[in-house]
N, C-alpha and C positions, 0 to 999 in steps of 0.2 A: 501512828498516823503518817511519821515519814519513810521517807523510799529511801531504804538502804541498800539495796544491790537489785539488781536484774539477773534473767536467766536468761543464757543466750540459747534459743532451738532452732535445731536445725529443720529446714524446710525444703523439701525435694519433691515435685512435679513432676511425674514420670509422662509428658505428651499429655492426652486429656484425662487421665487417671487422675486419680484423689490422690494426696498427699500420702510418700513413700514414707512407713512408720522408721522414726530412727534406726532401730536396732534393725530393721530390713537393709536399711541404706550401708551401715556399717557393714554388714553381712556383705553384701554385693559388693565394697570394696577389699574385705577382705580376700573373695573371691576372684576379684581381677589384681590382689598384689598392690593396688593403692589406699593400703588402710594407713600409713606411715604418711601418705598426701593428705590425705583426708584428714586426720588427727591436727596436723599444722594447719593447714585451712581453718578447722573448727578454733583452734587458738587462737589463732593469728587473726582470724576476722573480729571475735570476741572482747578480745585485748583491743584491739584497733577503735573497737565501738568505746568499750571505757576510756579507751585514753582521748575520745574526741568528748565523752559528754562531762567530763574533767573539762576539757580545757572553751567547750563551747556552750556550758549552760549551768558548769560550777558546781557541778556535781561530782564528789569523792567517793564512788560505787562501789561497790563488788561486785566481781559478776559470776554468777556461776555457770557449769556448763556437767550436761549431764551425760556418762560414758556407761557402758556395759562395765562390766565386771572383767571381760575377758581383756579388753583395749589394756587392764593392771601386766598382760603375757604380754603385750611388744615392748620388750629392749631397747625401744629408743624412745619411748615416753616421756620420763623423765628428764632428757637432756633436751627433748623439743618443747616442754613444759620452760625449762629456764632459757631457752633462745626467744622465746616466744616474748618471755618477761623482760628479757634484755631490750629485745628490737623496741617495745612498745615502754618502755622506762614502766614499768610499773613495780610497784613493791607485790613479791608474792602475795602475802597476807589478801591482798585484793583479790586472789582468785580463789575460786571454790569447785572443786572437781566432786560432783556428787556420781556417786556410783551405783548402781544398781544389780541386781541377782548377784548378793552379799554372799549368800551361802558357798560359791563357786571362789572366792576367796581362802578358804577355809581346807582348802583341797590343793590348792596350789602355794607351794613357797615363792614362784618366783613373782606369784601376784602380791603375797606377804611382803615381801621384798621394796615392791614396787612402793606398795603406802607406804614402807619406812623412809624412803627415798625420798619420795615426794613431799616428806611431813621434812626433811632435814632442809629441803630447798626453803621452806615455809610455806608451801602452801597448805589454804584447808580443804578439810577431806571432809564429805557429808554423805551418809547412807540412805538412798535414796530408792527405797525399795517396797512397793507397800505391800508385799505378801511374806516379808523376811518371817522365817522359822524363827520360833525361842532361842534357837542353838544360834543366830546372827546376832543378836543380841549382845552375845558375850564377847564377839568384835569390840564391841564401843568400851570394854575395859581391858580388852589384850592390845588392841592396835591404837596407835594416834586420830583417830574419828576427831571433829569440832563439833558436827551436829546432828541432828539426826532427823529427816522430815517425816511427816505423818501425814498421808493423804486422807480427808476426812470424806469422802466422795466411796471411799466402804461403809460408812455409817450415817448417810445424808441426815438422817433425824436424832444425830446424836444430841444433840442440845434438846429435845423433849424426853429423852433417856434417860432415867437415872442413872440406872446403872454402865450404860455407855458411857455416857457423861464420868463414871465414877472409871472406868478402863481409862478413859485419856489422861484423868486427872491423876490417877497412879504411874503413867507413862512416863507424864512430864515431870513429876517428882523424882523418878528412877533416871531419866537422862539429867536431871540437874543433880540430881546424886553425885553422877561420874563426872559431874563437870563440865558439861557442853550443853548447848541449845538446840531448842528445838523448834521446827519451821513447818506452818500448818498451813498444807496446800488446800483446795479446793473450798477455802473460807465463801461460803454461799452470801453473807447479807451482814450489815453494819452492827443485827445485833451479834451474831455466831463471831463474829470479830471483836465485840467489846465481852463475849463472856471467855474465849479464848486469853484474854488480856489476863481476864479476874482468875485463872487457871495458871499465870505465869506463864505460857508461851513467849518465847522471843522475837519469831520473825512471823507473817504468815504472806502468803500468797492468795490475795485476795481476786479470785475469777469476777468477781462483782464490780469491781473497780473498772474495767474497762477488756477488752481485747490484749492479744498481743498484737503489738506493733514492729513497723520495720525502725532502724537506727533512726532517721530523719524523722518520723513520726515521735517518737518517744522525748528526741529534742525539742521538739515544737511543742508538744505538751507540757513537759517540766521543765523547761529553759525559763527560771526567774519570771 
């Protein structure tokens, strides 16, 4: 029931249109030659917020940032991470980089090298890929990831399906056997959260606790 961390989420509204998905925002930055600046801006904004939460609200939290796997192909990524950590005087372990589209990591030696370098820095690494193929799970054994995120929205009624819950239990046990943590996202209600605790889930992102908020709203809500 304790707050252990936050996830920084990129939100870009293009005029009167709906919010632009992060994947499309990064693709636009790549097409414009601005992806390095965008990554740096995301890192610094998130780590600044994390530092403010500690100073203003007394919350020593980790902060997670979700990046597509192709971001690992940016040669400056490890340097940008180190620079941002120094700027905001945060321990590397306070930063969790969540990687999507993980199957592409297997195709690029440069991406694998970036994962290893980020691990050396001390940054935590998470697989956040709801539709990762089975082959991608072997990355948990061969590369230094620290957690696996499981999106429960894929099977919204898992709690009343015995076989679906059995799959979830087995997956949690597998991840724990590899000495990794499990993060469940799209947790529907208190009953689901309680059941996930019984199944051994380490962390949850509970949608029913409230909608995403900006940094000011977070401090107002959770500071002492």
